[in-house]
C-alpha positions as a printed Julia matrix, in Angstrom:
289×3 Matrix{Float64}:
  4.26   -99.0   13.15
  4.66   -99.01  16.9
  6.52   -96.84  19.41
  8.67   -98.63  21.99
 10.48   -97.15  24.98
 13.86   -98.69  25.81
 14.77   -99.34  29.42
 18.44   -98.38  29.14
 20.92   -96.55  26.91
 22.61   -99.89  26.2
 19.35  -101.3   24.82
 18.8    -98.09  22.82
 22.29   -98.29  21.28
 21.9   -101.98  20.45
 18.44  -101.59  18.92
 19.48   -98.59  16.81
 22.81   -99.93  15.51
 21.6   -100.57  11.95
 19.36   -97.5   11.94
 22.2    -95.18  12.98
 24.57   -96.81  10.51
 22.26   -95.81   7.65
 22.38   -92.14   8.65
 25.37   -91.68  10.99
 25.61   -87.9   10.68
 22.0    -86.97  11.45
 21.8    -89.56  14.26
 25.16   -88.71  15.83
 23.74   -86.83  18.82
 21.53   -89.81  19.68
 24.55   -92.12  19.62
 27.02   -89.87  21.41
 24.68   -88.94  24.27
 23.52   -92.54  24.75
 27.14   -93.72  24.72
 28.14   -91.13  27.32
 25.31   -92.23  29.61
 26.01   -95.93  29.04
 29.69   -95.39  29.91
 28.8    -93.43  33.07
 30.52   -90.38  31.62
 27.36   -88.27  31.92
 24.46   -88.32  34.37
 21.14   -86.55  33.82
 17.99   -86.11  35.91
 15.93   -88.64  33.93
 15.94   -90.5   30.61
 13.56   -91.41  27.81
 14.85   -93.6   24.94
 12.31   -94.06  22.13
 12.17   -96.34  19.09
  9.67   -96.44  16.23
  9.46   -99.87  14.57
  7.74  -100.9   11.35
  5.46  -103.94  10.98
  8.53  -106.16  10.54
 10.04  -104.97  13.81
 12.75  -102.9   12.13
 13.72   -99.59  13.71
 12.75   -96.75  11.35
 13.07   -93.91  13.84
 14.56   -93.0   17.2
 14.3    -90.19  19.71
 15.58   -89.43  23.19
 15.36   -87.0   26.05
 17.81   -86.47  28.87
 16.24   -84.19  31.49
 16.44   -81.29  32.07
 17.0    -80.96  28.31
 14.45   -81.37  25.55
 13.43   -84.04  23.08
 15.76   -84.89  20.18
 13.97   -86.38  17.18
 16.11   -88.48  14.83
 15.37   -89.17  11.17
 12.13   -91.1   10.64
  9.02   -91.18   8.4
  6.57   -88.35   9.0
  3.89   -90.74  10.25
  6.37   -92.11  12.78
  6.81   -88.63  14.26
  3.05   -88.38  14.66
  2.93   -91.71  16.51
  5.87   -90.68  18.67
  3.97   -87.61  19.86
  1.22   -89.72  21.4
  3.7    -91.9   23.29
  5.66   -88.9   24.58
  2.43   -87.22  25.72
  1.58   -90.27  27.83
  4.96   -90.66  29.52
  6.85   -87.36  29.26
  4.31   -84.6   28.89
  6.56   -81.92  30.42
  9.41   -81.89  27.88
 10.58   -78.25  27.59
 11.49   -78.24  23.89
 11.98   -80.5   20.89
 14.44   -80.41  18.02
 14.71   -82.15  14.67
 14.04   -81.58  11.0
 11.26   -79.03  10.51
  9.03   -81.54   8.73
  9.22   -84.02  11.6
  8.91   -81.42  14.34
  5.83   -79.98  12.61
  4.21   -83.43  12.31
  5.0    -84.17  15.95
  3.51   -80.9   17.19
  0.34   -81.28  15.11
 -0.26   -84.74  16.53
  0.7    -83.62  20.04
 -1.82   -80.8   19.99
 -4.6    -83.1   18.79
 -3.94   -85.41  21.75
 -5.11   -82.72  24.2
 -2.72   -83.78  26.96
 -2.08   -81.17  29.69
  1.33   -80.35  28.2
 -0.09   -79.84  24.72
 -1.9    -76.71  25.86
  1.48   -74.94  25.88
  2.48   -72.74  22.97
  5.22   -73.99  20.61
  7.59   -71.09  19.97
 10.09   -71.38  17.18
 13.65   -71.18  18.5
 17.14   -71.7   17.15
 17.8    -73.18  13.73
 21.07   -75.07  13.33
 23.0    -76.28  10.31
 24.56   -79.76  10.3
 27.98   -79.84   8.63
 30.36   -82.66   7.74
 34.06   -82.21   7.03
 34.67   -83.07   3.39
 37.86   -81.32   2.3
 40.04   -80.11   5.16
 41.86   -76.85   4.5
 44.31   -75.9    7.27
 44.63   -72.09   7.52
 47.99   -70.38   7.82
 47.55   -68.71  11.2
 50.11   -67.59  13.74
 50.4    -69.92  16.7
 50.25   -73.62  17.48
 47.73   -76.21  18.61
 48.09   -78.27  21.76
 45.99   -80.61  23.89
 44.41   -79.03  26.96
 45.54   -80.49  30.28
 44.15   -80.22  33.79
 46.45   -77.22  34.29
 44.16   -75.45  31.8
 40.94   -76.61  33.4
 39.81   -73.31  34.94
 40.11   -71.56  31.58
 38.4    -74.42  29.71
 35.61   -74.38  32.29
 35.12   -70.62  31.97
 35.2    -70.66  28.18
 32.73   -73.54  28.08
 30.31   -71.42  30.12
 31.03   -68.41  27.91
 30.3    -70.53  24.83
 26.85   -71.5   26.11
 26.09   -67.88  27.0
 27.2    -66.81  23.52
 24.93   -69.42  21.9
 21.88   -69.21  24.18
 22.15   -65.68  25.58
 21.53   -67.12  29.05
 24.12   -67.7   31.76
 24.43   -71.42  32.44
 25.18   -72.52  35.98
 27.31   -75.66  35.77
 26.69   -78.18  38.54
 29.01   -80.88  39.85
 27.89   -83.32  37.15
 28.79   -80.83  34.43
 32.14   -80.2   36.07
 32.89   -83.93  36.37
 32.01   -84.45  32.71
 34.27   -81.61  31.61
 37.1    -82.95  33.76
 36.72   -86.31  32.03
 36.82   -84.64  28.6
 40.01   -82.79  29.45
 41.62   -85.91  30.9
 40.85   -87.93  27.78
 42.38   -85.26  25.52
 39.11   -84.11  23.97
 39.9    -80.37  24.16
 42.37   -78.47  21.95
 43.81   -75.01  22.54
 45.34   -72.55  20.09
 48.28   -70.66  21.55
 50.13   -67.61  20.31
 53.47   -67.09  22.09
 52.17   -69.33  24.89
 48.99   -67.26  25.32
 45.82   -69.32  24.87
 43.56   -67.55  22.38
 40.93   -70.12  21.24
 39.5    -73.54  22.1
 37.81   -76.46  20.33
 36.49   -79.7   21.77
 34.87   -82.9   20.62
 32.08   -85.17  21.85
 32.29   -88.9   22.45
 33.15   -90.64  19.15
 30.32   -92.86  17.92
 30.98   -96.22  16.29
 28.44   -97.22  13.63
 28.33   -99.99  11.0
 29.32   -97.36   8.42
 32.28   -96.07  10.41
 33.31   -93.82  13.27
 31.77   -90.33  13.55
 32.91   -87.57  15.92
 31.12   -84.29  16.57
 33.11   -81.1   17.11
 32.06   -78.72  19.88
 32.33   -76.42  21.64
 34.39   -74.02  19.51
 35.07   -70.72  21.27
 37.22   -67.65  20.79
 36.84   -64.8   23.31
 35.77   -61.47  21.83
 39.18   -59.85  22.15
 40.79   -62.58  20.02
 38.24   -62.82  17.21
 38.88   -61.92  13.6
 42.39   -63.37  13.49
 41.61   -66.91  12.33
 42.29   -68.6   15.68
 38.92   -70.38  15.76
 39.5    -71.71  12.25
 42.99   -72.87  13.16
 42.08   -74.76  16.32
 39.06   -76.35  14.61
 41.17   -77.49  11.67
 43.79   -78.88  14.05
 41.25   -81.0   15.89
 39.66   -82.14  12.61
 43.05   -83.23  11.27
 43.62   -85.39  14.35
 40.2    -87.03  14.11
 40.46   -87.66  10.37
 43.87   -89.26  10.88
 42.23   -91.59  13.41
 39.77   -92.73  10.73
 36.74   -90.81  11.93
 34.26   -88.77   9.95
 33.88   -85.32  11.48
 30.72   -83.24  11.87
 29.35   -80.3   13.82
 26.31   -78.12  14.41
 26.37   -74.36  13.75
 23.87   -71.63  14.53
 22.13   -70.84  11.24
 21.85   -67.18  12.23
 25.59   -66.74  12.8
 27.22   -66.04   9.4
 30.66   -65.64  11.0
 30.85   -69.15  12.42
 29.28   -70.65   9.3
 31.9    -68.92   7.18
 34.68   -70.23   9.41
 33.49   -73.83   9.09
 32.96   -73.64   5.36
 36.43   -72.18   4.78
 38.15   -75.05   6.6
 36.25   -77.64   4.54
 32.87   -78.36   6.13
 29.92   -78.9    3.8
 26.26   -78.45   4.65
 24.32   -81.69   5.2
 20.98   -80.59   6.66
 19.36   -78.28   9.16
 17.36   -78.78  12.34
 15.02   -76.48  14.2
 14.11   -76.22  17.86
 10.69   -75.32  19.24
 10.29   -74.29  22.87
  7.1    -75.22  24.74
  5.93   -72.3   26.87
  2.82   -71.71  28.94
  0.2    -69.99  26.82
Protein backbone atom coordinates (compact mmCIF):
# COMPACT_ATOMS: atom_id res chain seq x y z
CA UNK A 1 0.00 0.00 0.00
CA UNK A 2 1.01 3.60 -0.48
CA UNK A 3 -0.17 6.93 0.93
CA UNK A 4 -0.86 9.72 -1.56
CA UNK A 5 -1.69 13.36 -0.86
CA UNK A 6 -4.19 14.99 -3.22
CA UNK A 7 -3.57 18.52 -4.42
CA UNK A 8 -7.20 19.66 -4.33
CA UNK A 9 -10.62 18.75 -2.92
CA UNK A 10 -11.79 18.08 -6.48
CA UNK A 11 -9.07 15.45 -6.94
CA UNK A 12 -9.90 13.99 -3.52
CA UNK A 13 -13.60 13.70 -4.38
CA UNK A 14 -12.87 12.14 -7.77
CA UNK A 15 -10.34 9.64 -6.42
CA UNK A 16 -12.63 8.56 -3.56
CA UNK A 17 -15.89 8.24 -5.51
CA UNK A 18 -15.97 4.43 -5.49
CA UNK A 19 -14.50 4.21 -1.99
CA UNK A 20 -17.13 6.54 -0.53
CA UNK A 21 -19.89 4.76 -2.41
CA UNK A 22 -19.02 1.51 -0.62
CA UNK A 23 -19.44 3.13 2.81
CA UNK A 24 -21.40 6.38 2.31
CA UNK A 25 -22.43 6.83 5.94
CA UNK A 26 -19.04 6.50 7.61
CA UNK A 27 -17.34 8.58 4.87
CA UNK A 28 -19.98 11.31 4.75
CA UNK A 29 -17.95 13.93 6.61
CA UNK A 30 -15.07 13.47 4.16
CA UNK A 31 -17.41 14.00 1.22
CA UNK A 32 -19.42 16.89 2.63
CA UNK A 33 -16.42 18.91 3.80
CA UNK A 34 -14.52 18.34 0.55
CA UNK A 35 -17.61 19.31 -1.44
CA UNK A 36 -18.05 22.51 0.57
CA UNK A 37 -14.43 23.49 -0.06
CA UNK A 38 -14.60 22.54 -3.74
CA UNK A 39 -17.73 24.68 -4.17
CA UNK A 40 -16.12 27.65 -2.38
CA UNK A 41 -18.79 27.42 0.31
CA UNK A 42 -16.19 27.01 3.06
CA UNK A 43 -12.63 28.30 3.46
CA UNK A 44 -10.14 26.99 6.01
CA UNK A 45 -6.58 27.94 6.96
CA UNK A 46 -4.96 24.97 5.20
CA UNK A 47 -5.84 21.57 3.73
CA UNK A 48 -4.52 18.03 3.69
CA UNK A 49 -6.35 15.42 1.55
CA UNK A 50 -4.97 11.89 1.98
CA UNK A 51 -5.53 8.61 0.11
CA UNK A 52 -4.29 5.12 0.89
CA UNK A 53 -4.07 2.91 -2.21
CA UNK A 54 -3.48 -0.84 -2.48
CA UNK A 55 -0.99 -2.48 -4.84
CA UNK A 56 -3.53 -2.25 -7.68
CA UNK A 57 -3.93 1.49 -7.20
CA UNK A 58 -7.40 1.21 -5.67
CA UNK A 59 -8.32 3.59 -2.86
CA UNK A 60 -8.83 1.58 0.35
CA UNK A 61 -8.73 4.49 2.77
CA UNK A 62 -9.03 8.26 2.97
CA UNK A 63 -8.39 10.99 5.50
CA UNK A 64 -8.43 14.78 5.59
CA UNK A 65 -7.62 17.78 7.70
CA UNK A 66 -8.93 21.30 7.36
CA UNK A 67 -6.95 23.60 9.67
CA UNK A 68 -7.46 24.72 12.37
CA UNK A 69 -9.41 21.49 12.93
CA UNK A 70 -8.02 18.00 13.41
CA UNK A 71 -7.50 14.91 11.31
CA UNK A 72 -10.53 12.86 10.23
CA UNK A 73 -9.72 9.22 9.50
CA UNK A 74 -12.14 7.39 7.21
CA UNK A 75 -12.68 3.64 7.08
CA UNK A 76 -9.56 1.71 6.03
CA UNK A 77 -7.53 -1.41 6.91
CA UNK A 78 -5.60 -1.19 10.16
CA UNK A 79 -2.26 -1.35 8.36
CA UNK A 80 -3.34 1.58 6.20
CA UNK A 81 -3.84 3.72 9.31
CA UNK A 82 -0.31 2.86 10.40
CA UNK A 83 1.09 3.95 7.03
CA UNK A 84 -0.99 7.12 7.11
CA UNK A 85 0.61 8.12 10.41
CA UNK A 86 4.07 8.25 8.87
CA UNK A 87 2.91 10.44 5.99
CA UNK A 88 1.04 12.82 8.30
CA UNK A 89 4.09 13.09 10.57
CA UNK A 90 6.19 14.22 7.61
CA UNK A 91 3.81 16.86 6.27
CA UNK A 92 1.38 17.83 9.05
CA UNK A 93 3.05 17.12 12.35
CA UNK A 94 1.06 19.77 14.25
CA UNK A 95 -2.47 18.38 13.86
CA UNK A 96 -4.32 19.14 17.13
CA UNK A 97 -6.51 16.03 17.30
CA UNK A 98 -7.64 13.02 15.29
CA UNK A 99 -10.95 11.21 15.09
CA UNK A 100 -12.09 7.89 13.67
CA UNK A 101 -12.93 4.37 14.75
CA UNK A 102 -11.05 3.43 17.92
CA UNK A 103 -9.21 0.59 16.19
CA UNK A 104 -7.87 2.87 13.46
CA UNK A 105 -7.06 5.77 15.78
CA UNK A 106 -5.15 3.39 18.07
CA UNK A 107 -3.15 1.95 15.15
CA UNK A 108 -2.39 5.46 13.88
CA UNK A 109 -1.19 6.69 17.27
CA UNK A 110 1.01 3.63 17.86
CA UNK A 111 2.71 4.13 14.51
CA UNK A 112 2.92 7.90 15.02
CA UNK A 113 4.68 7.50 18.35
CA UNK A 114 7.20 5.05 16.90
CA UNK A 115 8.11 7.60 14.21
CA UNK A 116 9.58 9.96 16.85
CA UNK A 117 8.61 13.13 14.99
CA UNK A 118 8.53 16.33 17.09
CA UNK A 119 4.73 16.23 17.23
CA UNK A 120 4.66 12.63 18.40
CA UNK A 121 6.14 13.63 21.74
CA UNK A 122 2.74 15.09 22.65
CA UNK A 123 0.36 13.13 24.83
CA UNK A 124 -2.78 11.65 23.21
CA UNK A 125 -5.71 12.36 25.52
CA UNK A 126 -8.96 10.56 24.93
CA UNK A 127 -11.76 13.01 24.14
CA UNK A 128 -15.34 12.85 22.96
CA UNK A 129 -16.92 9.64 21.71
CA UNK A 130 -19.70 10.03 19.15
CA UNK A 131 -22.33 7.67 17.82
CA UNK A 132 -23.12 7.57 14.10
CA UNK A 133 -26.83 7.16 13.37
CA UNK A 134 -28.81 6.63 10.17
CA UNK A 135 -32.53 7.30 9.80
CA UNK A 136 -34.26 3.98 9.19
CA UNK A 137 -37.89 4.35 10.24
CA UNK A 138 -39.06 7.95 10.61
CA UNK A 139 -41.56 8.53 13.40
CA UNK A 140 -42.95 12.07 13.47
CA UNK A 141 -43.86 13.09 17.05
CA UNK A 142 -47.13 14.80 17.87
CA UNK A 143 -45.80 18.07 19.27
CA UNK A 144 -47.42 21.48 19.49
CA UNK A 145 -46.17 23.91 16.87
CA UNK A 146 -45.06 23.92 13.26
CA UNK A 147 -41.87 23.67 11.24
CA UNK A 148 -40.66 26.34 8.85
CA UNK A 149 -37.54 27.19 6.87
CA UNK A 150 -35.26 29.78 8.46
CA UNK A 151 -34.80 32.97 6.46
CA UNK A 152 -32.30 35.80 6.70
CA UNK A 153 -34.77 37.56 9.01
CA UNK A 154 -33.93 34.80 11.51
CA UNK A 155 -30.19 35.01 10.98
CA UNK A 156 -29.21 36.63 14.29
CA UNK A 157 -31.03 33.93 16.24
CA UNK A 158 -29.62 31.11 14.07
CA UNK A 159 -26.14 32.58 14.51
CA UNK A 160 -26.51 32.78 18.29
CA UNK A 161 -27.96 29.30 18.61
CA UNK A 162 -25.21 27.86 16.42
CA UNK A 163 -22.65 29.31 18.83
CA UNK A 164 -24.67 28.04 21.79
CA UNK A 165 -24.75 24.58 20.22
CA UNK A 166 -20.95 24.43 19.97
CA UNK A 167 -20.60 25.64 23.56
CA UNK A 168 -23.08 22.98 24.68
CA UNK A 169 -21.12 20.26 22.85
CA UNK A 170 -17.55 21.38 23.55
CA UNK A 171 -17.93 23.39 26.76
CA UNK A 172 -15.83 26.14 25.17
CA UNK A 173 -17.09 29.41 23.73
CA UNK A 174 -16.44 29.49 19.99
CA UNK A 175 -15.63 32.82 18.40
CA UNK A 176 -17.06 32.78 14.89
CA UNK A 177 -15.02 34.70 12.32
CA UNK A 178 -16.15 36.21 9.03
CA UNK A 179 -15.67 32.90 7.20
CA UNK A 180 -17.95 31.13 9.67
CA UNK A 181 -20.52 33.88 9.33
CA UNK A 182 -20.40 33.75 5.51
CA UNK A 183 -20.84 29.98 5.58
CA UNK A 184 -23.83 30.22 7.90
CA UNK A 185 -25.38 32.93 5.73
CA UNK A 186 -25.05 30.61 2.74
CA UNK A 187 -26.70 27.76 4.67
CA UNK A 188 -29.64 29.94 5.62
CA UNK A 189 -30.00 31.27 2.08
CA UNK A 190 -30.07 27.77 0.62
CA UNK A 191 -32.78 26.67 3.06
CA UNK A 192 -30.58 24.34 5.10
CA UNK A 193 -31.92 25.44 8.51
CA UNK A 194 -35.34 24.55 9.99
CA UNK A 195 -37.07 26.20 12.93
CA UNK A 196 -39.83 24.88 15.19
CA UNK A 197 -42.32 27.54 16.18
CA UNK A 198 -45.02 27.57 18.82
CA UNK A 199 -47.52 30.42 18.36
CA UNK A 200 -44.89 32.19 16.22
CA UNK A 201 -42.22 31.88 18.93
CA UNK A 202 -39.11 30.03 17.73
CA UNK A 203 -38.28 27.28 20.22
CA UNK A 204 -35.83 24.89 18.46
CA UNK A 205 -33.58 24.60 15.41
CA UNK A 206 -32.14 21.88 13.16
CA UNK A 207 -29.81 22.20 10.20
CA UNK A 208 -28.16 20.03 7.60
CA UNK A 209 -24.75 19.82 5.95
CA UNK A 210 -24.03 19.79 2.23
CA UNK A 211 -25.70 16.72 0.67
CA UNK A 212 -23.16 14.24 -0.69
CA UNK A 213 -23.74 12.36 -3.93
CA UNK A 214 -22.21 8.87 -4.03
CA UNK A 215 -22.56 5.91 -6.42
CA UNK A 216 -24.89 4.32 -3.86
CA UNK A 217 -27.10 7.39 -3.51
CA UNK A 218 -27.41 10.78 -1.86
CA UNK A 219 -26.55 11.13 1.85
CA UNK A 220 -27.23 14.19 4.02
CA UNK A 221 -25.97 14.77 7.55
CA UNK A 222 -28.18 16.50 10.11
CA UNK A 223 -26.65 19.14 12.37
CA UNK A 224 -26.67 21.26 14.37
CA UNK A 225 -29.77 20.41 16.41
CA UNK A 226 -30.36 22.84 19.26
CA UNK A 227 -33.07 23.67 21.77
CA UNK A 228 -32.33 26.38 24.37
CA UNK A 229 -32.51 25.23 27.98
CA UNK A 230 -35.80 26.96 28.72
CA UNK A 231 -37.54 25.05 25.91
CA UNK A 232 -36.20 21.55 26.55
CA UNK A 233 -38.27 18.59 27.63
CA UNK A 234 -41.25 19.40 25.42
CA UNK A 235 -40.31 17.45 22.29
CA UNK A 236 -39.39 20.47 20.17
CA UNK A 237 -35.96 19.10 19.23
CA UNK A 238 -37.52 15.81 18.16
CA UNK A 239 -40.16 17.62 16.13
CA UNK A 240 -37.82 19.90 14.19
CA UNK A 241 -35.40 17.03 13.54
CA UNK A 242 -38.19 14.81 12.23
CA UNK A 243 -39.45 17.65 10.04
CA UNK A 244 -36.06 18.12 8.40
CA UNK A 245 -35.61 14.36 8.00
CA UNK A 246 -38.98 14.06 6.28
CA UNK A 247 -37.97 16.72 3.76
CA UNK A 248 -34.64 15.06 3.00
CA UNK A 249 -36.13 11.58 2.70
CA UNK A 250 -38.76 12.92 0.29
CA UNK A 251 -35.91 14.28 -1.82
CA UNK A 252 -34.43 10.78 -2.07
CA UNK A 253 -31.59 11.22 0.37
CA UNK A 254 -30.43 8.91 3.12
CA UNK A 255 -30.16 10.81 6.40
CA UNK A 256 -27.52 10.48 9.12
CA UNK A 257 -26.10 12.34 12.09
CA UNK A 258 -23.52 12.25 14.86
CA UNK A 259 -24.50 12.33 18.54
CA UNK A 260 -22.44 12.69 21.70
CA UNK A 261 -22.22 9.20 23.19
CA UNK A 262 -22.27 10.68 26.70
CA UNK A 263 -25.55 12.53 26.19
CA UNK A 264 -28.41 10.06 26.82
CA UNK A 265 -31.04 12.76 26.23
CA UNK A 266 -30.04 13.52 22.65
CA UNK A 267 -29.48 9.84 21.88
CA UNK A 268 -32.96 9.06 23.15
CA UNK A 269 -34.44 11.83 21.00
CA UNK A 270 -32.81 10.50 17.84
CA UNK A 271 -33.72 6.90 18.52
CA UNK A 272 -37.37 7.79 19.17
CA UNK A 273 -37.73 9.54 15.80
CA UNK A 274 -36.28 6.54 13.95
CA UNK A 275 -32.49 6.75 13.89
CA UNK A 276 -30.55 3.51 14.30
CA UNK A 277 -26.98 3.15 15.51
CA UNK A 278 -24.42 2.43 12.78
CA UNK A 279 -21.04 2.86 14.50
CA UNK A 280 -19.07 5.03 16.86
CA UNK A 281 -15.99 7.22 16.53
CA UNK A 282 -13.60 8.56 19.13
CA UNK A 283 -11.48 11.69 19.22
CA UNK A 284 -8.02 11.97 20.77
CA UNK A 285 -6.51 15.38 21.50
CA UNK A 286 -2.75 15.88 21.17
CA UNK A 287 -1.44 17.98 24.06
CA UNK A 288 2.04 18.95 25.15
CA UNK A 289 3.33 16.41 27.65
